[in-house]
N, C-alpha and C positions, 0 to 999 in steps of 0.2 A: 037874460042879457049878461054878457061876460063883464067882469070887473077889469080895470086897467091892468092889474097884475096878471090875470088870466089871458088877456090879449097879448101882453108882452111875452108871456111864456109860450103861447101858441105861435107867435111870430118867430121866436128864438128856435123853437123845435122845427118849424118849417125850414128855417135857414140851415140848421144843423143837418137836416136830411138832404136838402138840395145841394149843399156845398161840402158835405161829408167833413164837417169840422166841429170842434167844441166851441160853443157860442157862450160868451159871457153875458149875463143878464142880472140886473138889480131886481130885488123883490122886497116890497114893503110888508113885513110881517115876520112870523116865527117859522122855524123849520116845519112844524106841524101844519101851519097855514099853507106853506109852500107845497107840501105833499098832498094836501087836500085840493089845492088849486090844480095840481097836475092831474089828479084823478078826474077833474071836471073837463080839462082840455084834451086829454088823451083818449084814444080809442080803447074800448073795453078789453080788447085782446092784447094790449100792451102791458107788460109787467114793468113796474117802475122800481128802481133801486137807487140808493144814494149812500154817500159817505162824506164826512167832513175832512177837508184837506188841511195840511199844516198851516196854510195861510188863512184858515177860517172860512174859506168859500165852500159851499156845498156842491160836490160833484154829483150830478144826478143824470141818470140815463134810462132809456126805455128799450125793451127788446120783446120779441114775440117767442112763443114756444117753438116755432119752426127754426129759429136761429141757433147756430152753433154756440157752445160756451165761449164767452168772451166777445161775441159779436153784439153790436148795439145798433138800434135803428136811429137813435139820436143821442146826443150828449150835451149837457149844459154845465157851466160853472156859474153858480148862483151866489151872489153877495146879498146878504140880508141887510136891510137898512131900517 
């Protein structure tokens, strides 16, 4: 069973894919917890990368090996709470 954090992330990823936009989402936990949750909700063939922005939000995105450099399947702006 998915946690609420994992459900929120999965919903945000789905919206990012369907609307081709960066989706803002809150996450209860640490950056390490966030990355572990993303591993749970993402397909195994998706590579996940992240960086912390100037505003403190974590910019996280996923892509596959078949994609060109700079292309992303989805992108989130995550605020830790």
